[in-house]
N, C-alpha and C positions, 0 to 999 in steps of 0.2 A: 633528613635531620631536622629536628625542631630547633629552628633559629629564627630570630626576629630581625632580619636585615632591613625590612621596610621601616618607614617612619612610624613609631609607636603612636597610639591614640593619645595618651596623656600620662602625666605623672601621678603616682599614688598620692592621695590627699586625705587628711584627717583620719589616719590610721594609727594604731598603736603597734609599734614594731619592737619586739624583743630580739636582740641580736646576741646570741651566745657565741662568742668568738674563741678561736684557738690562738689568738694573739692579744697583745695589749693595744690600747689606743695610740699611745705615744711610741717613739722609737726613731732610729736613725735610718729607716728605709720606708718607702711608700707601700701601703697595704691596700689592696683592692677593697676589702670590706670596709675599711675606714673611709676611703674616698666615696664609696657608694652611700654610706650612712650620712656623711656630711651633706651630700646633695639632698637626700631624702628628708633630712631633718628640717629643711625649710618649710615643708608642708605636712609633716607627720611628727608624732611623738616617739622618740627613740630611747630605748634603754639598752645600752651597750654593756654587756657583761664580759669583763676581761678574763683571760685565762688565769686560773687560780695559781698563786704561788704555793709551793709545797713547804713543809717544815724543813726539808733539806735546803731549799733556797734561803729560808730565813736564817738558818744556822751558818751556811757557807757565805751568805751575802751574794747579791746579784749585781753584777757590774752595771753601772749606770742607773741603778734604782736609788730613790731617796728614802729617808726614814718615814716620811708620811705614808708611803705605800704600806709599810709594815704596821704602822699605827692603825690604818684602815683595815688591813687584813686581820688584825687581832681584835677588831671591833671596839677599839678604844676611842674612836670618833666615827662619825657617820660614814658608812660605806659608799654613800652616794656623793658624787660631785658633778658639776656642770661644765660643759664645754660649749663655747659659742663659735661654731665654724664661720668661715667667711661668707657662706651663702645666706646668712641671716637667720639660721635656725638655732636650735638648742639640742644638745645631746646629753643625756644623763648617763654617767659612767658608774658602774657598780664594781667595786673591788670585793671579790668573794672572800670567804674565810679561808685561812690556810688549809690546804689539803694534805693528805698523806701521800708520799711518793709511791706509786704502784707500778709504774711502767717496767721496772726491773724484775718484778715478781714473776714466778712461773705460773702458767695457767692452773687454775684449781679453785677450791672453795675459799682459801684465804684471800686470793686475789679478788675474787668476786665479792667477798664480804667488804674488803677495803674500798673497792670501786663503788659499791652500793652506799657505803658510808659517805664517801666524797660526794656522791650524787645527792644524798639526803641533805648534806650541808649546803650544797649549791641551791637546791630547790627551795630550801627554807629561806635563804637570803633573797632569792628572786621573788618569791611570793610576797615577802615583806615589802620589797621595793615596788612591785606592781600595785600593791594595795595603797602604799603611800603616794604613788604617782597617779592613782586612779586610771590604771591601764589594763584593767581586766576584761574590757569589752572589745569586740572586733579585733582580737589580737592576732598578729602574725608572728610565729616563732621561727626565726631565721637563724639557723645554726651554721656557722661558717668554719669549715674544716676542723671540727671538734666532734668527731663521731662518737667518742666515748661518752661525753657529756650530753650529746644528742640522744643517745639511747637512755641515759639516766633522767632526762628532762622532757623528752618528747611526749606529747599528749597529757602532760601533767598540769597544764595551766588553762585548760579549756580553750586552747587556741583555736581560731577559726581555720588557720592554715599552717602547716608544718613544712618548712623548706630546708633543704640541705644545700649549702653553697660549697662546692668542691673546686679548689684551684690547684691541686697537686695530687699525684698518686701517693697514697699513704705508704705503700711499700716503696722504700727508697727515698722518701722525702726526709724523714728523720729516723735514725736508728731507734731512738727511745719510743717513737710512736708506732713503728711498724710491727713490733713484737705482738701487741694485742690489737692494734688499730685496724688491721685488715679484716679481722673477724667482726669487730665492732662496727666497722663501716658496712659490711655486708648485712648485718642486722638492721642498721639504721636506714639503709637504702630501701628496705622493704617497708619500713614504718612511715616514711615521709609521703607527703602529697606530691612533691616534685623535687627534682634535683636540678640545680643550676650549675653548669660547669663553665670553665673559662677557655676551653679549646676543643677543637674537633677530635683530638686524640683522647681527651677525657670523655667526650660524648660517646665515642666508640667503645670505651672501656666500661662505662656505667649504664648505658641505656637498657641493656638486657636485664639488669638487676633491679629495676625500679619501675614504677607506674608511668612516670612522665619525666622526660629529660630535655633540657633546653640549653642552648649555648648563649652566654652573654660574655663576650670577650673582655679582657682587660683594656685599659685605656690610658690616657695621659692628661696631666694637668697642664694644658697648653699655656695658661697664663704664667706658669713658672718656667717651663722648659724653653719657651720661645725667647726668654732672656739670654739664652746661650747662643742665639742666632748670630753668626758673624758674616756680614756681607762681603768681607774681604777674602777672596779666594786666592790662595798662594800655593801653587803646585810644588814649589821648592821646599815648603814646610811639610814635614811628614811626622805628624803626631797621631798615632793609632790609639784610640781610646776604648776602654771597656769599663762600663759602669755596672756593678753587680757583685755578688759574692764570689770570692776566690774559693772555689769548692771542687768537689769531685765531678761536677758536671762539665768542667772545662776539658777540652781536648788538648792535653799538654804536648802531644806529638806534633800537632799542627802549629801550636804556638812556638815551640822551639825551632821548627822549620822557618817560621816567619822571622823570628829574632835573628837567625843566622843569615837569612837571605836578604834582610833589610837592615844591615848594620848602621845605616845612616838615619834610620827612623827611631823615634822614641815611642815606646809602648807604655801607656799609662793605665794602671788598674786602680779603680776607685770603688771601694766596697769592703764589706766585712771579710776577714780571712777566717774561714772555717776549716780549711784543709792545710795542715802543716806541711804535708808532703808537697802539695801544690805550691805553697809559698816558697819552700826550699828550692824548687825547680826554678821559679821565676827569679829568685834572688841571685842565681848564677850568672845572669846576663846583665852587662853594663848598660844596655839600652832599654832596660825595664825599670819603671818606677812603680812602687807600691804605695799608694796614698792612704790606704785604710778606709774605714767607714766615715762617711760624711753625712751631715744633715741634708735633707732634700734641698733646702734653700741654698746650699753651697754648690750643688751639682752644675747649674748653668755656667758658672765661671770656668769649670773644667771643659764643658762642651764647647765653649767659645774658643778654646785653644786646640781642640781636636780637628784633624783633617778628615777623619772617618771614624765611625763607630762599628765595633765588631761584636759578633755573638758566636764565639767558637765553642759551641757545646758538642759533646759526644752524642752519638746516636744510639739510644737504648730504650728499653721499655718505660723508663721513668721520664726521660726528656721528651718523648713523643707526645706527652700530655701537656707540655708547657706552651703557653702563649706569653712570651716575655714582654713585660711592660717596657723594657728598654728599646724595643723597636720604635714605638711611637715617641718615646722620649728623645731618641736620636733624631728622628724625623722632624720633631718640633723644633729642634735646633738647626734644621736644614742640612744635617749631616748625611753623606752617603753611608749606606749600611751594607756590610758584608757578613753573611752568616753561613754556618754549616746547614746541611739539610736535615737537622735533628727532628723536625716536626713538620706538620702540614702548614706551610707558610704561603699557601697559594693566594691568600688575600693580598699579599705584598709582592708577588712575583714581578709586577710591572714597575716597582719602585725601589726594590733592593736587589742585591746580588746574592745568589744562593749556590754554594759549592759543596760537592760531595767528596772532595779530596784536597790535600794540602797545596798541590800545584795550582789547582783552580782557584783556591782561596787567595794565594799570592797574586795570581794574574788579575783577579777582580780588584784586589786592594790597589795595585798600581794603576789600573785603568781608572778607577773611581777618583783617585787623587789627581791624576793627570788630566782628566776631562771634566772636572767639576766646574760649575758656573754659578753665578748668582741666581740665574733663572731656575736652574735645577734645585737649588736650595729653597727657593720660594715655593716650588711645586711640591717639595717634600713636606714643607710646613703645612701646606694646604691639605695634604693627605692626613697629617696628624690632627688637624683641626676638625676633621670628620670623625675622630675617635676620642671624644672627650668623655670624662666621667659623667657629665650631665646627660649625654646621649645614652650612655650605658645604664644610668639610673632610670631613664625612660623605658629602655628595653626590659630592664628588671621589673619595672612596674607593670608593663604589659603582660609579662609572663605570669606574674602573681594574679592579675585580674583574669587572665585566660583560665588559669587553674581554678580559680574560685567560681567562674561561670560554669565550669564542668562539674565542680563539686556541689554547687548550689544553684541549679537551673531555676530560672524564674517560673 
């Protein structure tokens, strides 16, 4: 497997990086691509292209968005804005023109025509921004989980290197994406110089479809999550915490078993609710709290109250490609972690508990709560401190430099 576990040589420096993202920069959850670009911005010039709003978004209104977004999307003010991350860098954010919604369309000529039109709109705005920012030389085109726009923009800016950053399986990740996304990703995988994935499961899924494939795992912002470290260990306090989306990845059979077997414990869920079915199940139990989505800065306060952090995912073709950020976030707070065996978590088998059934999950939960110590919490934090976004940005830099050495031998 192409992975860079060793200490990388150095960080990318003085490069122009065009990042075409499948997400926005802001939001109420941590995004790998945003954290990586924050680190890289300290020594490189970054143009971060947000995922385009559609006319459907503009008409219906998007929860949590402000009017400035739409003013920029309509071109009534500059599409470019600046962000100054804490690492001392600068990131230019490009708000693309409004796009036509196409994900619901059936495959065919009309779908292809509309996709091509959206691609033309995006290319035009990117070219203008690249020229304005003087970023047309030594360009890296880094497409993060946006295979459709990757196909529409790849090799269109005379980029030196074209990279696909894949952190989820398209099929199963989002219903609106999977209808056309699987085929578009297959096309894009053959176009790119390299694919960077975030888990061993994704590596096994993508490596045969592309020229080069590397693993750069997700990480943790330890400076934030260590604020949730609680040195006071109290085995009589049983607060079981889950931070992440309440969605169809959760194993509700295991969860309901835990709720009934641990009636004296409180189960706290912090994150977006994207499954009404799941939320309805959780709301049936008096010892369950649904806190909803919280800004990253609010999460350490919850971690400080947790006795243990859980990752109760089902095991299927989608989840086997996940390397959850929450593992390192829990560990940075010093928390014991109990997980299902949904994915290859062998990197953590010495520090977390992994169960294949509900009885084992319950057993590990009780053991971890009853045997926790301040020394164990400190050792977990030490593990998390070896998995920072700074280290991952170094690994990413080495991947790109290795690819370019192969593409352009001296």
